[in-house]
N, C-alpha and C positions, 0 to 999 in steps of 0.2 A: 392774683386776680380771682375774685369770687364770681362764680358762674351760676346764674339763676335762670328762671323761665318767665315768659310773659303769659299770663293766664289768657286763654283764647275766648275772651268775652263774647265775641259776636258769633261763635260757632258751637257752643255747647247748649244753648237754649236754656230753658228754665229748670232743667233736671238737677235737683239737689244732690242726687246720688252721684252725678258726674262731677259736681264740685268737690264732694268728699273724696271720691276716688282719685281725682286729679291731684288734690293737695297731698294726700297720703302717699301716693306713688312717687310724686316728685321728691318728697322728703326721703323716701326709701332709696331713690336713685342717687342721692347725695348732692342734689342741687341746693344751693345755699339760700335762695330766696324766690318768692313768687311776687311778680310785679303785675298790677292790674290797672288797666286804663279806666277812665271815668267819663260817663255822660249821664246826666239825670233825665233829660228829655230828648226825644228825637222829633225832628220837624216832619210834618205831613206834607209830602210833595204835591198832593192835590190842592193844598191851601197855599203853600209857598212855591209858586210856579217858578221853574228855572232853578230850583234848589241845587246847589253845586257841592254841598257837603258830602263826605264819604259815608255818613250814617244818616238814617232817617227814623221815622216813628216805628218801623218794623224791626229795627236792629236791636238785638238783645244786649243789655248791659246790666250786670249785677251791680248794686251799689257797693263800692269797694270796702268801706269801713264796716258796714253791716256784714258783708261776706267774710271779712277778716275776723269779725267776732266769732263767726261760725267756724272758720278754719283754725282759730286759736284753740278751739276745743277738741279738734280732731287731728292736730299735729303737735309736735313738741319742740322742734328745733328750727324749722325753716323761718327765715325772716319774711315779714309781710310788708310789701312796699306799694305805695300808691304812685303810679307813674303816668299821669299826674292827676291829683285832685285839682279841680278848677276852683281854686280858693275864693276869688272875689265874687263868685255868684252864690256864696254861702255866708251865713252868719258866723262871724269869727269865734265868738265864745262857744257856739255849738260845735264847731269843728274841733276846737280845743278840747271840749268835753268828750266828744266821740273818740278822738285820737287817744286821749288819756285812758279811756276805758279799754280800747283795743290793746294798748300797751300793757295795761294791768292784766287783762285776761290772758294775754299771750306770754306773759313773763318777760316783758321788755323786748319784744321782737318787732316793733313797728318802726318803719322809716317812712316819713311823710314827704312824698314828692308833691310839689305844688306847681301850678301853672296858671296862665291867664285865660286860656280857652280861645275859641274862634267863633262860637255859635251865639249870636245875639238872641236867638229864639229862646234859649235856655235862660239867659239873663232876664229877659222880659218876664218869663213865667215865674221866675224865682224872686222877682221884685228888686233886682240889683242893677246898678248902672254899668253898662258895658263900656262907656267912654272913659271912665277914670280907673279902670280895673288895675292898671299897672301901679299907679301911685298908691292906691288903696291896699294893694297886696303887701307892700312894704310895711305899712302900719299894722296890718293883720299879723304878720310874722312877729313883730315886736310884742303885740298884745298876747299872742298865744304863748310865747316863751315866758312872759311874765306869769301867765296863768298856770303854766306847768311847773314853775319853780317857787312860787310864793303862795302862801295860804290865803292871804288877803291882798287884793290888788286895788289900787286907785290909779286911774289913768285918764288923762285928758288929752286927746289928740285931735287931728283934723276930722277924722271919720269915726272915732270911738270915744265913748265915755264909760268908764267903769268906776263905780264908787264903792269902795270897801266891800268887794265881792271876790269869791274864789271858788276853785274846784275842790271837790272832795268825793272820792279819793283822788290824790295826785297820782300821776303816772310813775312807773318805775324809773324810766329814763327822764332825767330832769336837767335839761330839756330833751324832748324827743327830737331826733335829727330831722332837719328840714332841708330837702334838696330841691333845686329849681330846674324846671324845664326851661331851656334857653335856645332861642333861634334868631336873636337879633343883637345888635351892639348894646342896646339898653338892657336887654335880658342878661347878657354876659356880665355887664357891670353890676347888676343886681345880684347875680349868683356869686360873684367874687366877693362882694361887700357883705352879703348877708347869709349866704348858704353854707351848709355843712358839706354840700356836694352839688353836682349838677348833671343833667341829662342832655348831652348834645343831640341836636336834631339833624345829624348828618353822619356820614361814614368817615372813617379815617382818610386823611388826605390833607391837601393844602388848606381847605376851609376849616377843618378841625384844628389844625396847627395854629391858624390865626385866631380862632375862637379861644383856644387854650391860653394864648398870650394875653388876650383881652381879659379873660377871667382872672388870670394870675396877677395882672397889673392892678385890677380893681381890688383884689385881696390885699396886695401889698400896700396900696394907697390907704386902705382902711386899717393898716397896722396888723394884718393877719398873715399867717404863713401860707403861701399858695400850696406848698407841699402837703398841707393838712386837709385839703379839699378832695373829696372823692369825685370820681367821674364814671358814669355808667353808660356803656354803649349797648348796641343791639345787634345780634347776629340772626339772620333770617334763614329758616329752613327751606324757603321756597326754591332755593337753588340746589338743595339736597345736602347729603351728609358731608361731602368733600368741601362744599362751599362754606358750610358752618365752620369747619376746621380752619379754613383760610381766613374767615372773618374774625374768629377768635384770636388767631395769631396777629392779625393786623391791629386789633384793639389792644392786645398786650403790648405790642411795640409802640403804640401811641400813648401808653401810660394809663390805660383804664384800670380802675380799681375793681370795677364790677362790669359784668356783661349779662344781658338777658337773652336767652334763646327764644326767638319768636316763631311760633308755628302757625300763626294766623295767616290766612290768604294763600295757603299752600295746597288747597284742595283735599285736606285730610278729612276723614269721615268720623265724626263723633269723638268721644273722649278716648276710645281705644286707639284711634288713628293718631291723635296728638301724642298720647303716651308712647306709642310704638316709635315715633320719631325721636322723642326725648330719650328713650332707652338706647337708641342707636348713638345718639350724641354722648350719653353717659358712658357707653362702652369705650369711647375714644378718649375720655378724660383721664389724666394721670391720677393715680390713687396715692 
């Protein structure tokens, strides 16, 4: 099981030095990957009265793919993971281009986690349709994989038309791994049928067991080997060092191939606080 970290998007602010220090120290500690959440825009609660979302216009989010381009230059081995990019609110060919560039600059270290999102404010501002995002995302994945593996692509779909066009340079990974965030029966089916792996939105237990069965059945129905799909869980620092160890053990028993240590929301102060927590976790990991 590969153990990485969740980049504390909302708690480091705009400090570029903190981004660099975090990425380099995480790599030194032996963590295998850095996972970053995604939001392009936050809603203004003064305008959107009764806003119930966990983030708003004041919440800091670095754009993951741009930040990964920076981290690619200051790290050498750590995998860079979007967890998850809200794909349907973005132009497909542009995401394919940005992902290919990050993969190239990082030496093939990108894993593209994608999801549908929950924030219609972002979709409106980015000019995309919130109502058809699930169906559209499936075609987006198909288009991106074609663009990552073929020099010239012609494609006529329900939502995309590409006529004799392609990316240059192509990525190192052909195709780049695509993982799905999944929290519903439809999403489990999509992850099993199309994904290289998936991110469960729950802790180990009966719900996860049922979700794994659904993902595996969808993979098998599509003629794919369910054993070849990755699964990434999350262990939270909020309960402290011992709780992280217990959660890692639970995810290992559940069959996770990857886990990210999440230090957000634990009351840690600045990059030094987050790194101190990760140093404690790293000290407990087998070498």
